[in-house]
C-alpha positions as CSV (number, residue, x, y, z in Angstrom):
1,X,-154.7,-79.0,38.5
2,X,-152.3,-80.4,41.1
3,X,-150.5,-77.1,41.9
4,X,-153.1,-76.0,44.5
5,X,-151.7,-75.4,48.0
6,X,-153.2,-75.8,51.4
7,X,-153.4,-72.0,51.5
8,X,-155.9,-72.2,48.6
9,X,-158.1,-74.5,50.7
10,X,-158.1,-72.5,53.9
11,X,-158.2,-68.9,52.6
12,X,-161.9,-68.5,53.5
13,X,-161.9,-70.9,56.5
14,X,-162.0,-69.8,60.1
15,X,-160.3,-71.7,62.9
16,X,-162.5,-73.2,65.5
17,X,-160.3,-73.4,68.6
18,X,-160.7,-73.9,72.3
19,X,-158.2,-73.9,75.2
20,X,-157.2,-77.2,76.9
21,X,-159.3,-76.0,79.9
22,X,-162.6,-76.1,78.0
23,X,-164.8,-79.1,78.7
24,X,-165.7,-81.8,76.3
25,X,-169.3,-80.5,76.4
26,X,-168.1,-77.0,75.4
27,X,-166.3,-78.6,72.5
28,X,-169.3,-80.6,71.4
29,X,-171.5,-77.5,71.5
30,X,-169.0,-75.5,69.6
31,X,-168.7,-78.2,66.9
32,X,-172.5,-78.3,66.6
33,X,-172.8,-74.6,66.4
34,X,-170.0,-74.2,63.9
35,X,-171.0,-77.2,61.9
36,X,-167.5,-78.8,62.1
37,X,-166.2,-82.2,63.2
38,X,-163.2,-81.0,65.2
39,X,-161.7,-78.2,67.2
40,X,-158.1,-77.3,67.4
41,X,-156.9,-77.0,71.0
42,X,-154.6,-74.0,71.3
43,X,-152.6,-72.3,74.0
44,X,-152.7,-68.5,74.6
45,X,-150.5,-67.8,71.6
46,X,-152.7,-69.7,69.2
47,X,-150.2,-72.6,69.0
48,X,-151.8,-76.0,68.4
49,X,-151.3,-78.2,71.5
50,X,-153.9,-80.7,70.4
51,X,-157.0,-81.5,68.4
52,X,-160.3,-82.8,69.6
53,X,-162.6,-84.6,67.1
54,X,-166.1,-86.1,67.1
55,X,-164.4,-89.5,67.3
56,X,-162.5,-88.4,70.4
57,X,-165.8,-87.4,71.9
58,X,-167.5,-90.7,71.2
59,X,-164.4,-93.0,71.9
60,X,-162.7,-91.2,74.8
61,X,-165.5,-89.4,76.5
62,X,-168.9,-91.1,76.0
63,X,-167.7,-94.7,75.5
64,X,-165.1,-94.1,78.3
65,X,-167.9,-93.2,80.7
66,X,-166.5,-89.8,81.4
67,X,-168.6,-86.8,82.4
68,X,-168.5,-84.3,79.4
69,X,-169.0,-81.4,81.8
70,X,-166.0,-82.1,84.0
71,X,-163.7,-83.7,81.4
72,X,-161.2,-81.1,80.1
73,X,-160.0,-81.2,76.5
74,X,-156.4,-81.3,77.8
75,X,-157.1,-84.8,79.1
76,X,-158.9,-86.3,76.1
77,X,-157.4,-84.4,73.1
78,X,-154.9,-85.9,70.7
79,X,-151.7,-84.2,71.7
80,X,-149.1,-82.7,69.4
81,X,-151.1,-83.0,66.3
82,X,-149.5,-83.4,62.9
83,X,-149.6,-80.0,61.1
84,X,-148.9,-78.6,57.7
85,X,-147.9,-75.3,56.2
86,X,-149.8,-72.9,53.9
87,X,-147.4,-73.6,51.0
88,X,-147.8,-77.4,51.2
89,X,-149.2,-78.8,48.0
90,X,-152.7,-80.3,48.3
91,X,-151.4,-83.6,47.1
92,X,-148.7,-83.7,49.8
93,X,-151.2,-82.7,52.5
94,X,-153.6,-85.5,51.4
95,X,-150.7,-87.9,51.3
96,X,-149.8,-86.9,54.9
97,X,-153.3,-87.4,56.0
98,X,-153.5,-90.8,54.3
99,X,-150.2,-92.0,55.7
100,X,-151.0,-90.8,59.2
101,X,-154.7,-91.9,59.0
102,X,-155.9,-88.4,59.8
103,X,-159.3,-86.8,58.9
104,X,-158.3,-83.3,60.1
105,X,-155.0,-81.5,59.6
106,X,-154.2,-78.1,61.3
107,X,-152.5,-75.5,59.1
108,X,-149.9,-73.4,60.7
109,X,-148.0,-70.2,59.8
110,X,-145.2,-68.8,62.0
111,X,-146.1,-71.5,64.6
112,X,-149.8,-70.3,64.9
113,X,-152.9,-72.1,63.7
114,X,-154.3,-70.4,60.7
115,X,-156.7,-73.0,59.4
116,X,-157.8,-76.6,59.4
117,X,-158.4,-78.9,56.5
118,X,-160.4,-82.1,56.5
119,X,-160.8,-84.9,54.0
120,X,-164.0,-83.2,52.7
121,X,-161.9,-80.3,51.5
122,X,-160.3,-82.4,48.8
123,X,-161.9,-83.0,45.4
124,X,-161.8,-86.0,43.2
125,X,-158.5,-85.3,41.4
126,X,-156.5,-85.4,44.6
127,X,-158.3,-88.4,45.9
128,X,-157.9,-90.2,42.6
129,X,-154.1,-89.5,42.7
130,X,-153.7,-91.0,46.1
131,X,-155.7,-94.1,45.0
132,X,-153.5,-94.5,42.0
133,X,-150.4,-94.2,44.2
134,X,-151.8,-96.8,46.6
135,X,-152.5,-99.2,43.7
136,X,-149.0,-98.9,42.4
137,X,-147.5,-99.5,45.9
138,X,-149.6,-102.5,46.4
139,X,-148.6,-103.9,43.0
140,X,-145.0,-103.3,43.7
141,X,-145.1,-105.0,47.2
142,X,-147.0,-108.0,45.7
143,X,-144.1,-108.5,43.3
144,X,-141.5,-108.5,46.0
């Protein structure tokens, strides 16, 4: 049950990526068309240089009063995103996302983005495991 890897989650996923020179509107349209909540921002070699999410669009662009047509992803993306490898266990990936408060986690192989996982990729078993770990940690810290 818990021996699944990130590679198992992304084997049928396609990477939705844009360059840092794309506009926020380009990203919004791409996310709409692809039915995703984020795009990986990549350089010419498919290396992740950032990530741009729906939250970035609302918080940094719209709420910030920026023009989505002239705002480039390079200026509003989250730089140097946390990434994971294909052989990372699903539990470790979920733990990483929880600790770093991430909803999206790019997957890399040989330095190139090969997939993206999101919280919705996890099923009940992994989420229940993390909840149990959090409960144990809270109990331990209360006793200290």
